[in-house]
C-alpha beads as a LAMMPS data file, in Angstrom:
LAMMPS data file: protein, C-alpha beads

482 atoms
481 bonds

1 atom types
1 bond types

-500.0 500.0 xlo xhi
-500.0 500.0 ylo yhi
-500.0 500.0 zlo zhi

Masses

1 110.0

Atoms # bond

1 1 1 457.770 -477.146 -206.937
2 1 1 456.786 -474.202 -208.871
3 1 1 453.965 -473.457 -206.662
4 1 1 456.084 -473.676 -203.644
5 1 1 458.492 -471.317 -204.941
6 1 1 455.829 -468.530 -206.033
7 1 1 453.850 -468.802 -202.719
8 1 1 457.691 -468.193 -201.341
9 1 1 458.346 -464.616 -202.956
10 1 1 454.575 -463.789 -202.746
11 1 1 455.334 -464.454 -198.276
12 1 1 458.427 -462.548 -198.674
13 1 1 456.876 -459.641 -200.514
14 1 1 453.880 -459.546 -198.141
15 1 1 456.588 -459.526 -195.316
16 1 1 458.605 -456.707 -196.437
17 1 1 455.142 -454.661 -197.248
18 1 1 454.289 -455.144 -193.707
19 1 1 457.600 -454.343 -192.025
20 1 1 457.580 -451.273 -194.261
21 1 1 454.411 -449.534 -192.915
22 1 1 454.766 -450.574 -189.465
23 1 1 458.320 -448.923 -189.544
24 1 1 457.247 -445.912 -191.051
25 1 1 453.811 -445.275 -189.463
26 1 1 453.882 -446.929 -186.024
27 1 1 457.520 -446.837 -185.483
28 1 1 458.094 -443.512 -187.491
29 1 1 461.415 -444.460 -188.972
30 1 1 462.306 -442.277 -191.948
31 1 1 461.482 -443.179 -195.379
32 1 1 464.983 -444.110 -196.031
33 1 1 465.517 -446.883 -192.682
34 1 1 461.802 -448.391 -193.321
35 1 1 462.843 -448.866 -196.780
36 1 1 465.831 -450.405 -195.961
37 1 1 464.010 -452.791 -192.848
38 1 1 461.564 -453.887 -195.212
39 1 1 464.525 -454.839 -197.819
40 1 1 466.214 -456.820 -195.409
41 1 1 463.384 -458.965 -193.579
42 1 1 461.962 -459.343 -197.078
43 1 1 465.212 -461.193 -198.113
44 1 1 465.695 -463.021 -194.760
45 1 1 462.046 -464.893 -195.796
46 1 1 463.197 -465.245 -198.770
47 1 1 466.555 -467.073 -198.395
48 1 1 464.973 -469.442 -195.275
49 1 1 461.826 -469.956 -196.210
50 1 1 459.448 -472.611 -193.602
51 1 1 457.981 -473.867 -196.716
52 1 1 460.857 -475.726 -197.715
53 1 1 461.129 -478.099 -194.835
54 1 1 458.517 -480.309 -196.416
55 1 1 457.716 -480.686 -200.128
56 1 1 454.334 -481.922 -201.262
57 1 1 453.869 -483.858 -204.345
58 1 1 451.872 -480.820 -206.697
59 1 1 448.702 -482.283 -207.187
60 1 1 444.968 -480.630 -207.640
61 1 1 444.791 -480.618 -204.196
62 1 1 447.509 -478.350 -203.230
63 1 1 447.566 -476.225 -206.278
64 1 1 443.680 -475.177 -205.178
65 1 1 445.244 -474.778 -201.516
66 1 1 448.023 -472.679 -203.150
67 1 1 445.388 -470.159 -204.925
68 1 1 443.560 -469.779 -201.911
69 1 1 446.517 -468.729 -199.876
70 1 1 447.167 -466.260 -202.543
71 1 1 443.542 -464.883 -202.570
72 1 1 443.949 -464.363 -198.558
73 1 1 447.018 -463.043 -198.851
74 1 1 445.592 -460.547 -201.567
75 1 1 442.996 -459.449 -199.409
76 1 1 445.297 -459.168 -196.296
77 1 1 447.293 -456.765 -198.499
78 1 1 444.504 -454.684 -199.453
79 1 1 443.154 -454.135 -195.942
80 1 1 447.016 -453.215 -195.022
81 1 1 447.340 -450.760 -198.122
82 1 1 443.756 -449.457 -197.042
83 1 1 444.767 -448.697 -193.513
84 1 1 448.107 -446.879 -194.110
85 1 1 446.391 -444.970 -196.544
86 1 1 443.857 -443.982 -193.922
87 1 1 446.176 -443.194 -191.709
88 1 1 447.897 -441.023 -193.869
89 1 1 444.953 -438.827 -194.357
90 1 1 444.519 -438.978 -190.967
91 1 1 448.176 -437.579 -190.409
92 1 1 447.870 -434.930 -193.149
93 1 1 444.059 -433.898 -191.489
94 1 1 445.955 -433.243 -188.178
95 1 1 449.065 -431.780 -189.428
96 1 1 446.318 -429.286 -191.413
97 1 1 444.376 -428.673 -188.267
98 1 1 447.724 -428.120 -186.200
99 1 1 448.584 -425.463 -188.740
100 1 1 445.043 -424.016 -189.071
101 1 1 444.832 -423.712 -184.883
102 1 1 448.313 -422.382 -184.790
103 1 1 447.082 -419.557 -186.985
104 1 1 443.708 -418.450 -185.841
105 1 1 444.950 -419.030 -181.496
106 1 1 448.004 -416.612 -182.304
107 1 1 446.146 -414.042 -184.771
108 1 1 444.416 -412.535 -182.018
109 1 1 446.939 -413.424 -179.352
110 1 1 449.359 -411.444 -180.979
111 1 1 447.290 -408.460 -180.787
112 1 1 446.784 -408.547 -177.468
113 1 1 450.033 -408.972 -176.066
114 1 1 451.804 -406.297 -178.947
115 1 1 448.875 -403.630 -177.433
116 1 1 449.957 -404.261 -174.054
117 1 1 452.684 -403.971 -174.499
118 1 1 451.879 -400.690 -176.257
119 1 1 449.610 -399.910 -173.661
120 1 1 451.898 -400.218 -170.645
121 1 1 454.177 -397.582 -172.599
122 1 1 451.504 -394.904 -172.156
123 1 1 450.623 -392.851 -168.797
124 1 1 448.535 -394.736 -166.850
125 1 1 447.144 -394.611 -162.900
126 1 1 448.534 -397.323 -160.689
127 1 1 445.710 -399.048 -160.822
128 1 1 445.269 -399.651 -164.443
129 1 1 449.538 -400.483 -164.640
130 1 1 448.282 -403.554 -162.154
131 1 1 445.312 -404.050 -164.766
132 1 1 447.596 -404.470 -167.484
133 1 1 450.246 -406.940 -165.950
134 1 1 447.383 -408.800 -165.007
135 1 1 446.707 -408.777 -169.108
136 1 1 450.412 -409.731 -169.591
137 1 1 450.764 -412.464 -167.552
138 1 1 447.392 -414.047 -168.805
139 1 1 448.841 -413.382 -172.172
140 1 1 451.596 -415.300 -171.406
141 1 1 450.002 -418.180 -169.889
142 1 1 447.792 -418.813 -173.037
143 1 1 451.427 -418.347 -175.450
144 1 1 452.771 -420.976 -173.390
145 1 1 449.676 -423.538 -173.817
146 1 1 449.827 -422.915 -177.295
147 1 1 453.252 -423.734 -177.750
148 1 1 453.079 -426.634 -175.675
149 1 1 449.697 -428.132 -177.308
150 1 1 451.913 -427.429 -181.136
151 1 1 455.355 -429.198 -179.297
152 1 1 453.987 -432.467 -178.210
153 1 1 451.993 -432.499 -181.671
154 1 1 455.154 -432.023 -183.512
155 1 1 456.914 -434.662 -181.315
156 1 1 454.590 -436.953 -181.940
157 1 1 454.176 -436.698 -185.442
158 1 1 457.822 -437.341 -185.952
159 1 1 458.823 -433.652 -187.015
160 1 1 461.376 -432.972 -184.070
161 1 1 464.842 -432.400 -185.405
162 1 1 467.445 -431.948 -182.787
163 1 1 470.511 -429.474 -183.211
164 1 1 474.416 -430.769 -182.813
165 1 1 476.027 -428.076 -182.147
166 1 1 479.063 -427.282 -179.484
167 1 1 477.565 -425.244 -176.262
168 1 1 478.644 -423.624 -173.156
169 1 1 477.145 -426.254 -171.006
170 1 1 477.506 -424.993 -167.494
171 1 1 476.236 -421.646 -169.126
172 1 1 473.089 -423.637 -169.860
173 1 1 472.007 -424.900 -167.161
174 1 1 472.890 -421.978 -164.741
175 1 1 470.747 -420.171 -166.764
176 1 1 467.679 -422.596 -167.547
177 1 1 467.190 -422.543 -163.932
178 1 1 468.290 -419.092 -163.300
179 1 1 465.369 -417.758 -164.896
180 1 1 462.944 -418.781 -161.649
181 1 1 465.162 -417.643 -159.370
182 1 1 462.671 -414.182 -159.125
183 1 1 459.738 -416.824 -158.259
184 1 1 461.599 -418.733 -156.048
185 1 1 462.955 -416.054 -153.611
186 1 1 458.582 -414.641 -153.749
187 1 1 457.709 -417.836 -152.601
188 1 1 461.056 -418.255 -149.848
189 1 1 461.973 -421.450 -152.006
190 1 1 465.872 -422.327 -151.607
191 1 1 466.729 -423.119 -155.779
192 1 1 470.322 -424.541 -155.964
193 1 1 472.454 -425.637 -158.881
194 1 1 475.409 -428.031 -158.593
195 1 1 477.414 -429.390 -161.533
196 1 1 479.808 -432.388 -161.247
197 1 1 483.480 -430.165 -162.113
198 1 1 484.456 -433.392 -164.037
199 1 1 481.889 -432.638 -166.845
200 1 1 483.391 -430.338 -169.993
201 1 1 482.656 -426.381 -170.100
202 1 1 481.735 -427.190 -173.465
203 1 1 479.519 -429.992 -175.226
204 1 1 478.099 -431.207 -178.333
205 1 1 474.238 -431.573 -178.408
206 1 1 470.968 -429.423 -178.391
207 1 1 470.983 -426.512 -176.197
208 1 1 467.733 -424.966 -176.487
209 1 1 465.785 -428.752 -175.955
210 1 1 468.007 -429.655 -173.052
211 1 1 466.931 -426.141 -171.467
212 1 1 463.399 -426.679 -172.448
213 1 1 463.876 -429.692 -170.628
214 1 1 464.954 -428.380 -167.499
215 1 1 463.245 -425.461 -166.882
216 1 1 459.995 -427.635 -167.325
217 1 1 461.128 -429.830 -164.597
218 1 1 462.052 -426.383 -162.341
219 1 1 458.564 -425.090 -163.304
220 1 1 456.988 -428.531 -162.273
221 1 1 458.917 -428.364 -158.848
222 1 1 457.828 -424.820 -157.878
223 1 1 454.429 -424.952 -158.585
224 1 1 454.090 -427.898 -156.056
225 1 1 456.809 -427.235 -153.196
226 1 1 455.338 -424.427 -150.837
227 1 1 457.153 -421.734 -148.773
228 1 1 460.060 -422.245 -147.090
229 1 1 461.406 -425.475 -149.364
230 1 1 464.193 -426.614 -151.850
231 1 1 464.570 -427.126 -155.208
232 1 1 467.787 -428.415 -156.398
233 1 1 469.078 -428.809 -159.653
234 1 1 472.345 -431.302 -160.278
235 1 1 474.192 -432.548 -162.801
236 1 1 476.374 -436.017 -161.722
237 1 1 479.354 -436.943 -164.184
238 1 1 478.974 -441.037 -164.168
239 1 1 481.061 -442.380 -167.060
240 1 1 483.952 -440.624 -169.402
241 1 1 484.921 -442.691 -172.530
242 1 1 487.212 -440.640 -174.394
243 1 1 485.393 -437.649 -175.749
244 1 1 481.681 -438.924 -174.793
245 1 1 480.733 -438.039 -171.251
246 1 1 477.667 -439.939 -169.562
247 1 1 475.889 -437.685 -166.413
248 1 1 473.138 -437.585 -164.849
249 1 1 470.653 -434.374 -164.416
250 1 1 468.109 -434.325 -161.896
251 1 1 465.917 -432.061 -160.167
252 1 1 464.608 -432.594 -156.624
253 1 1 462.073 -430.441 -154.640
254 1 1 460.466 -431.006 -151.146
255 1 1 456.915 -430.629 -152.331
256 1 1 454.125 -432.716 -152.004
257 1 1 455.432 -435.620 -153.713
258 1 1 453.661 -438.676 -155.576
259 1 1 451.734 -442.088 -155.251
260 1 1 453.172 -444.767 -156.969
261 1 1 450.078 -444.549 -158.996
262 1 1 450.654 -441.201 -159.826
263 1 1 454.401 -442.027 -160.873
264 1 1 452.823 -444.634 -163.370
265 1 1 450.734 -441.962 -165.740
266 1 1 452.662 -438.604 -164.609
267 1 1 454.419 -438.912 -168.409
268 1 1 450.883 -439.199 -170.288
269 1 1 449.756 -436.522 -171.919
270 1 1 447.154 -434.288 -170.893
271 1 1 447.488 -436.093 -167.510
272 1 1 448.570 -434.480 -164.405
273 1 1 448.442 -435.863 -160.988
274 1 1 445.067 -434.917 -159.934
275 1 1 442.327 -433.914 -161.861
276 1 1 442.240 -430.706 -159.373
277 1 1 445.779 -430.044 -160.168
278 1 1 444.850 -427.844 -163.459
279 1 1 443.235 -425.457 -161.211
280 1 1 445.544 -425.456 -158.623
281 1 1 448.527 -424.893 -160.159
282 1 1 448.221 -424.101 -163.831
283 1 1 449.483 -425.513 -166.997
284 1 1 448.462 -427.657 -169.953
285 1 1 449.446 -431.327 -168.199
286 1 1 451.914 -431.240 -171.369
287 1 1 455.480 -430.543 -169.813
288 1 1 456.200 -433.890 -168.518
289 1 1 455.318 -435.557 -171.655
290 1 1 457.110 -432.911 -173.817
291 1 1 460.119 -433.052 -171.395
292 1 1 459.920 -436.968 -171.504
293 1 1 460.078 -437.184 -175.348
294 1 1 462.420 -435.338 -175.799
295 1 1 465.014 -436.675 -173.563
296 1 1 464.124 -440.038 -175.069
297 1 1 465.071 -438.230 -178.194
298 1 1 468.442 -437.520 -176.717
299 1 1 468.640 -441.320 -175.923
300 1 1 467.677 -441.391 -172.386
301 1 1 464.476 -441.947 -170.235
302 1 1 462.944 -439.430 -168.161
303 1 1 462.175 -440.761 -164.650
304 1 1 460.440 -439.916 -161.031
305 1 1 461.519 -441.562 -157.344
306 1 1 459.003 -440.224 -154.882
307 1 1 456.751 -440.643 -151.958
308 1 1 453.318 -438.779 -150.948
309 1 1 454.866 -435.654 -149.046
310 1 1 458.245 -435.942 -148.846
311 1 1 459.041 -434.277 -152.275
312 1 1 460.070 -436.102 -156.032
313 1 1 463.553 -436.385 -157.835
314 1 1 462.638 -436.137 -161.654
315 1 1 465.972 -437.413 -163.527
316 1 1 467.669 -438.758 -166.728
317 1 1 470.754 -440.156 -167.672
318 1 1 472.409 -439.121 -171.130
319 1 1 475.382 -438.924 -173.180
320 1 1 476.908 -436.012 -174.972
321 1 1 480.142 -435.463 -177.180
322 1 1 482.627 -432.911 -175.124
323 1 1 483.280 -429.992 -177.511
324 1 1 486.856 -428.846 -178.744
325 1 1 485.954 -425.399 -178.523
326 1 1 488.589 -423.723 -176.274
327 1 1 487.817 -422.685 -172.842
328 1 1 487.793 -418.569 -172.683
329 1 1 487.972 -417.151 -168.972
330 1 1 484.805 -415.001 -168.709
331 1 1 484.446 -411.591 -167.119
332 1 1 482.837 -411.745 -163.370
333 1 1 479.265 -411.615 -163.309
334 1 1 478.848 -408.335 -162.493
335 1 1 480.523 -407.038 -165.529
336 1 1 478.814 -409.076 -167.546
337 1 1 475.606 -407.971 -166.107
338 1 1 476.779 -404.097 -166.525
339 1 1 477.222 -405.059 -170.302
340 1 1 474.241 -406.832 -170.601
341 1 1 472.495 -403.167 -168.990
342 1 1 474.317 -401.157 -171.369
343 1 1 473.405 -403.020 -174.311
344 1 1 469.404 -402.945 -173.502
345 1 1 469.542 -399.429 -172.694
346 1 1 471.069 -398.816 -176.693
347 1 1 468.403 -400.877 -177.968
348 1 1 466.060 -399.187 -176.885
349 1 1 467.182 -396.024 -177.490
350 1 1 467.575 -397.286 -181.001
351 1 1 463.528 -398.407 -180.793
352 1 1 463.485 -394.653 -181.340
353 1 1 463.008 -393.009 -184.468
354 1 1 465.803 -395.912 -185.736
355 1 1 465.014 -396.093 -189.253
356 1 1 465.308 -392.884 -191.990
357 1 1 463.939 -393.278 -195.562
358 1 1 462.408 -397.029 -195.018
359 1 1 459.247 -397.778 -196.787
360 1 1 457.506 -401.032 -195.713
361 1 1 454.444 -402.192 -197.193
362 1 1 452.233 -404.587 -194.640
363 1 1 449.928 -407.146 -195.707
364 1 1 447.643 -408.122 -193.337
365 1 1 444.051 -408.942 -193.116
366 1 1 443.239 -408.291 -189.122
367 1 1 442.227 -404.719 -188.282
368 1 1 444.072 -405.089 -184.939
369 1 1 447.257 -406.435 -185.917
370 1 1 447.352 -404.325 -188.703
371 1 1 446.660 -401.067 -186.089
372 1 1 449.374 -402.869 -184.202
373 1 1 452.135 -403.464 -186.812
374 1 1 451.505 -399.600 -187.975
375 1 1 452.487 -398.335 -184.272
376 1 1 455.269 -401.029 -184.003
377 1 1 456.852 -399.837 -187.142
378 1 1 456.738 -396.104 -186.964
379 1 1 458.003 -396.617 -183.411
380 1 1 460.726 -397.509 -185.493
381 1 1 461.005 -394.634 -187.501
382 1 1 459.738 -396.291 -191.255
383 1 1 456.556 -395.105 -193.325
384 1 1 454.423 -397.799 -193.549
385 1 1 451.391 -398.914 -195.976
386 1 1 448.924 -401.156 -195.057
387 1 1 446.696 -403.632 -197.498
388 1 1 444.470 -405.999 -196.376
389 1 1 444.939 -409.222 -198.624
390 1 1 447.562 -410.356 -201.034
391 1 1 445.859 -408.746 -204.171
392 1 1 445.778 -405.027 -202.284
393 1 1 449.660 -406.018 -201.985
394 1 1 450.573 -406.862 -205.382
395 1 1 448.473 -404.010 -206.373
396 1 1 450.526 -401.475 -204.242
397 1 1 453.865 -403.199 -205.253
398 1 1 452.795 -402.059 -208.714
399 1 1 451.984 -398.796 -207.906
400 1 1 454.849 -397.667 -205.292
401 1 1 458.450 -398.289 -204.250
402 1 1 458.960 -400.214 -201.188
403 1 1 461.965 -401.749 -199.177
404 1 1 460.714 -404.469 -197.607
405 1 1 457.261 -406.036 -197.338
406 1 1 455.762 -407.637 -194.851
407 1 1 453.160 -410.569 -195.845
408 1 1 450.660 -412.553 -193.692
409 1 1 450.123 -416.048 -195.130
410 1 1 446.395 -416.969 -194.535
411 1 1 444.208 -413.649 -196.165
412 1 1 440.880 -413.225 -198.195
413 1 1 441.208 -412.853 -202.035
414 1 1 444.663 -413.203 -202.421
415 1 1 446.646 -415.299 -199.737
416 1 1 450.435 -414.349 -199.163
417 1 1 451.904 -417.150 -201.395
418 1 1 449.796 -416.096 -204.182
419 1 1 450.740 -412.674 -204.016
420 1 1 454.197 -413.536 -203.572
421 1 1 454.506 -415.217 -206.598
422 1 1 452.437 -412.098 -207.980
423 1 1 455.101 -410.218 -206.833
424 1 1 458.022 -411.811 -208.367
425 1 1 456.838 -412.901 -211.680
426 1 1 455.899 -408.301 -212.005
427 1 1 459.642 -408.204 -210.878
428 1 1 460.818 -410.754 -213.207
429 1 1 459.016 -409.671 -216.376
430 1 1 459.663 -405.922 -216.067
431 1 1 463.125 -406.094 -214.964
432 1 1 462.954 -404.731 -211.180
433 1 1 464.910 -404.812 -208.369
434 1 1 463.757 -407.413 -206.241
435 1 1 461.863 -406.101 -203.303
436 1 1 462.559 -408.093 -200.319
437 1 1 459.093 -410.149 -198.720
438 1 1 459.056 -411.548 -195.327
439 1 1 456.493 -414.140 -194.370
440 1 1 454.894 -412.607 -191.098
441 1 1 452.413 -415.323 -189.941
442 1 1 450.981 -417.344 -186.988
443 1 1 451.701 -420.910 -188.366
444 1 1 454.722 -421.788 -186.408
445 1 1 455.037 -425.778 -187.036
446 1 1 458.486 -427.281 -188.026
447 1 1 459.142 -426.772 -191.639
448 1 1 456.574 -423.860 -192.228
449 1 1 460.324 -421.233 -192.773
450 1 1 461.713 -423.654 -195.157
451 1 1 458.032 -424.016 -196.955
452 1 1 457.349 -420.053 -197.272
453 1 1 461.202 -419.448 -198.443
454 1 1 460.553 -422.579 -200.791
455 1 1 457.668 -420.314 -202.149
456 1 1 459.984 -417.419 -202.998
457 1 1 459.865 -415.406 -199.498
458 1 1 463.233 -414.019 -198.471
459 1 1 462.647 -414.378 -195.024
460 1 1 460.404 -415.758 -191.833
461 1 1 459.197 -414.177 -188.435
462 1 1 456.253 -415.577 -186.131
463 1 1 453.058 -414.020 -184.395
464 1 1 453.112 -412.552 -181.667
465 1 1 455.237 -409.850 -182.866
466 1 1 459.043 -409.578 -181.765
467 1 1 459.847 -405.929 -182.365
468 1 1 463.774 -406.590 -182.008
469 1 1 463.039 -409.530 -184.561
470 1 1 461.448 -406.801 -186.585
471 1 1 463.918 -404.047 -185.773
472 1 1 466.795 -406.831 -187.202
473 1 1 464.520 -407.990 -190.358
474 1 1 464.626 -404.442 -191.558
475 1 1 468.252 -403.735 -190.967
476 1 1 469.489 -406.799 -192.459
477 1 1 467.337 -406.183 -195.352
478 1 1 466.755 -402.300 -195.968
479 1 1 470.716 -401.675 -194.668
480 1 1 469.509 -398.251 -193.836
481 1 1 470.065 -397.441 -190.093
482 1 1 470.707 -393.899 -188.742

Bonds

1 1 1 2
2 1 2 3
3 1 3 4
4 1 4 5
5 1 5 6
6 1 6 7
7 1 7 8
8 1 8 9
9 1 9 10
10 1 10 11
11 1 11 12
12 1 12 13
13 1 13 14
14 1 14 15
15 1 15 16
16 1 16 17
17 1 17 18
18 1 18 19
19 1 19 20
20 1 20 21
21 1 21 22
22 1 22 23
23 1 23 24
24 1 24 25
25 1 25 26
26 1 26 27
27 1 27 28
28 1 28 29
29 1 29 30
30 1 30 31
31 1 31 32
32 1 32 33
33 1 33 34
34 1 34 35
35 1 35 36
36 1 36 37
37 1 37 38
38 1 38 39
39 1 39 40
40 1 40 41
41 1 41 42
42 1 42 43
43 1 43 44
44 1 44 45
45 1 45 46
46 1 46 47
47 1 47 48
48 1 48 49
49 1 49 50
50 1 50 51
51 1 51 52
52 1 52 53
53 1 53 54
54 1 54 55
55 1 55 56
56 1 56 57
57 1 57 58
58 1 58 59
59 1 59 60
60 1 60 61
61 1 61 62
62 1 62 63
63 1 63 64
64 1 64 65
65 1 65 66
66 1 66 67
67 1 67 68
68 1 68 69
69 1 69 70
70 1 70 71
71 1 71 72
72 1 72 73
73 1 73 74
74 1 74 75
75 1 75 76
76 1 76 77
77 1 77 78
78 1 78 79
79 1 79 80
80 1 80 81
81 1 81 82
82 1 82 83
83 1 83 84
84 1 84 85
85 1 85 86
86 1 86 87
87 1 87 88
88 1 88 89
89 1 89 90
90 1 90 91
91 1 91 92
92 1 92 93
93 1 93 94
94 1 94 95
95 1 95 96
96 1 96 97
97 1 97 98
98 1 98 99
99 1 99 100
100 1 100 101
101 1 101 102
102 1 102 103
103 1 103 104
104 1 104 105
105 1 105 106
106 1 106 107
107 1 107 108
108 1 108 109
109 1 109 110
110 1 110 111
111 1 111 112
112 1 112 113
113 1 113 114
114 1 114 115
115 1 115 116
116 1 116 117
117 1 117 118
118 1 118 119
119 1 119 120
120 1 120 121
121 1 121 122
122 1 122 123
123 1 123 124
124 1 124 125
125 1 125 126
126 1 126 127
127 1 127 128
128 1 128 129
129 1 129 130
130 1 130 131
131 1 131 132
132 1 132 133
133 1 133 134
134 1 134 135
135 1 135 136
136 1 136 137
137 1 137 138
138 1 138 139
139 1 139 140
140 1 140 141
141 1 141 142
142 1 142 143
143 1 143 144
144 1 144 145
145 1 145 146
146 1 146 147
147 1 147 148
148 1 148 149
149 1 149 150
150 1 150 151
151 1 151 152
152 1 152 153
153 1 153 154
154 1 154 155
155 1 155 156
156 1 156 157
157 1 157 158
158 1 158 159
159 1 159 160
160 1 160 161
161 1 161 162
162 1 162 163
163 1 163 164
164 1 164 165
165 1 165 166
166 1 166 167
167 1 167 168
168 1 168 169
169 1 169 170
170 1 170 171
171 1 171 172
172 1 172 173
173 1 173 174
174 1 174 175
175 1 175 176
176 1 176 177
177 1 177 178
178 1 178 179
179 1 179 180
180 1 180 181
181 1 181 182
182 1 182 183
183 1 183 184
184 1 184 185
185 1 185 186
186 1 186 187
187 1 187 188
188 1 188 189
189 1 189 190
190 1 190 191
191 1 191 192
192 1 192 193
193 1 193 194
194 1 194 195
195 1 195 196
196 1 196 197
197 1 197 198
198 1 198 199
199 1 199 200
200 1 200 201
201 1 201 202
202 1 202 203
203 1 203 204
204 1 204 205
205 1 205 206
206 1 206 207
207 1 207 208
208 1 208 209
209 1 209 210
210 1 210 211
211 1 211 212
212 1 212 213
213 1 213 214
214 1 214 215
215 1 215 216
216 1 216 217
217 1 217 218
218 1 218 219
219 1 219 220
220 1 220 221
221 1 221 222
222 1 222 223
223 1 223 224
224 1 224 225
225 1 225 226
226 1 226 227
227 1 227 228
228 1 228 229
229 1 229 230
230 1 230 231
231 1 231 232
232 1 232 233
233 1 233 234
234 1 234 235
235 1 235 236
236 1 236 237
237 1 237 238
238 1 238 239
239 1 239 240
240 1 240 241
241 1 241 242
242 1 242 243
243 1 243 244
244 1 244 245
245 1 245 246
246 1 246 247
247 1 247 248
248 1 248 249
249 1 249 250
250 1 250 251
251 1 251 252
252 1 252 253
253 1 253 254
254 1 254 255
255 1 255 256
256 1 256 257
257 1 257 258
258 1 258 259
259 1 259 260
260 1 260 261
261 1 261 262
262 1 262 263
263 1 263 264
264 1 264 265
265 1 265 266
266 1 266 267
267 1 267 268
268 1 268 269
269 1 269 270
270 1 270 271
271 1 271 272
272 1 272 273
273 1 273 274
274 1 274 275
275 1 275 276
276 1 276 277
277 1 277 278
278 1 278 279
279 1 279 280
280 1 280 281
281 1 281 282
282 1 282 283
283 1 283 284
284 1 284 285
285 1 285 286
286 1 286 287
287 1 287 288
288 1 288 289
289 1 289 290
290 1 290 291
291 1 291 292
292 1 292 293
293 1 293 294
294 1 294 295
295 1 295 296
296 1 296 297
297 1 297 298
298 1 298 299
299 1 299 300
300 1 300 301
301 1 301 302
302 1 302 303
303 1 303 304
304 1 304 305
305 1 305 306
306 1 306 307
307 1 307 308
308 1 308 309
309 1 309 310
310 1 310 311
311 1 311 312
312 1 312 313
313 1 313 314
314 1 314 315
315 1 315 316
316 1 316 317
317 1 317 318
318 1 318 319
319 1 319 320
320 1 320 321
321 1 321 322
322 1 322 323
323 1 323 324
324 1 324 325
325 1 325 326
326 1 326 327
327 1 327 328
328 1 328 329
329 1 329 330
330 1 330 331
331 1 331 332
332 1 332 333
333 1 333 334
334 1 334 335
335 1 335 336
336 1 336 337
337 1 337 338
338 1 338 339
339 1 339 340
340 1 340 341
341 1 341 342
342 1 342 343
343 1 343 344
344 1 344 345
345 1 345 346
346 1 346 347
347 1 347 348
348 1 348 349
349 1 349 350
350 1 350 351
351 1 351 352
352 1 352 353
353 1 353 354
354 1 354 355
355 1 355 356
356 1 356 357
357 1 357 358
358 1 358 359
359 1 359 360
360 1 360 361
361 1 361 362
362 1 362 363
363 1 363 364
364 1 364 365
365 1 365 366
366 1 366 367
367 1 367 368
368 1 368 369
369 1 369 370
370 1 370 371
371 1 371 372
372 1 372 373
373 1 373 374
374 1 374 375
375 1 375 376
376 1 376 377
377 1 377 378
378 1 378 379
379 1 379 380
380 1 380 381
381 1 381 382
382 1 382 383
383 1 383 384
384 1 384 385
385 1 385 386
386 1 386 387
387 1 387 388
388 1 388 389
389 1 389 390
390 1 390 391
391 1 391 392
392 1 392 393
393 1 393 394
394 1 394 395
395 1 395 396
396 1 396 397
397 1 397 398
398 1 398 399
399 1 399 400
400 1 400 401
401 1 401 402
402 1 402 403
403 1 403 404
404 1 404 405
405 1 405 406
406 1 406 407
407 1 407 408
408 1 408 409
409 1 409 410
410 1 410 411
411 1 411 412
412 1 412 413
413 1 413 414
414 1 414 415
415 1 415 416
416 1 416 417
417 1 417 418
418 1 418 419
419 1 419 420
420 1 420 421
421 1 421 422
422 1 422 423
423 1 423 424
424 1 424 425
425 1 425 426
426 1 426 427
427 1 427 428
428 1 428 429
429 1 429 430
430 1 430 431
431 1 431 432
432 1 432 433
433 1 433 434
434 1 434 435
435 1 435 436
436 1 436 437
437 1 437 438
438 1 438 439
439 1 439 440
440 1 440 441
441 1 441 442
442 1 442 443
443 1 443 444
444 1 444 445
445 1 445 446
446 1 446 447
447 1 447 448
448 1 448 449
449 1 449 450
450 1 450 451
451 1 451 452
452 1 452 453
453 1 453 454
454 1 454 455
455 1 455 456
456 1 456 457
457 1 457 458
458 1 458 459
459 1 459 460
460 1 460 461
461 1 461 462
462 1 462 463
463 1 463 464
464 1 464 465
465 1 465 466
466 1 466 467
467 1 467 468
468 1 468 469
469 1 469 470
470 1 470 471
471 1 471 472
472 1 472 473
473 1 473 474
474 1 474 475
475 1 475 476
476 1 476 477
477 1 477 478
478 1 478 479
479 1 479 480
480 1 480 481
481 1 481 482
């Protein structure tokens, strides 16, 4: 009886551990859910053991048999533990690889995109302007590829978190599809957006990820629809339950369509309809994979209906909660467009020597990016001091006065994190006012911002550089604008 009970206990422990490992590493549940699930299964195994059906009389043979079972169980547990450790190491290695590749690719890309923008604002011939336009388009395509690879990697690692905020559903859908109007007109394709008026104007969800899905689907439709074709973005209300709305969003086209075999694998990573598709239409083959995973995280399933030569329809059904936000009547589109243009004109003027008496310290090891950020910041009207690594940045902080510091993270001699720690310690020991430190980095994985701010940095900006973000940071932390 005693040996049988011990066996039941060991079995329940083994089941609990096994369920915990499977739910955490394979099902990618968070740690609290994994622990709860493992405890539940362990308890059920303990309460309803199979071994109680027949209780053999304890004998020497049974004791030997039990000991053998325990040893086998112990060996299995060790094998599972080793496998779990290996999976954890592989996961960390993958995350490190992604962070490194993000930095190594974005750093030169930052220089290419930034200097292209500066070059485009100089006096160029018509032919030179055309070359610059081609460089910009190639750079933008490369940026999309990098973002796609990072996105699918983050989703696979379970690091994508959805927002739950109220947003203008109608505007978001129309704006997401609307960015393709110039391309559609150029190809002679009719792009139409239709939203069921029964759907509330304001919903609660993740507008950014919803927009990403729509953009991927419309972009995909444009690639495979020939001149004179049609693309329809349709949102249809299916059901209302109290303040929850079940709706179907579909993007249909009159393009080349898909065979049954192609439809089976269309949502697989790095998979496109044929091996020649990438060369013909471009892209990474990740857009639909990313969209499928986003929709699944929203509680839906991205599906496709298609026939070869008769176009395709990609669609999903999800539920969103209606927002209590008050619907405010908007001005006519023409007035909004005029306001937007006026705002953009003001912004352009403010970029021209908009700051006064602001001294910026920049720590950046890449010579091209040094030149780029110096030009960009000087065009904003600030004085710039460049340093090539964290040690030089620390020395410059001790010997000079600065209003803000832009700190690259990965640098030789002393990296940005260590330099930040030294600067903070120096300020504390000498009772000095803190100079805001902004992480200026090519790392763009989920959690990077929080990680750098936890190290003592005040904010975070990614490469490729965005001039408006730099201007906003200087305005926020220096508070000196003419």
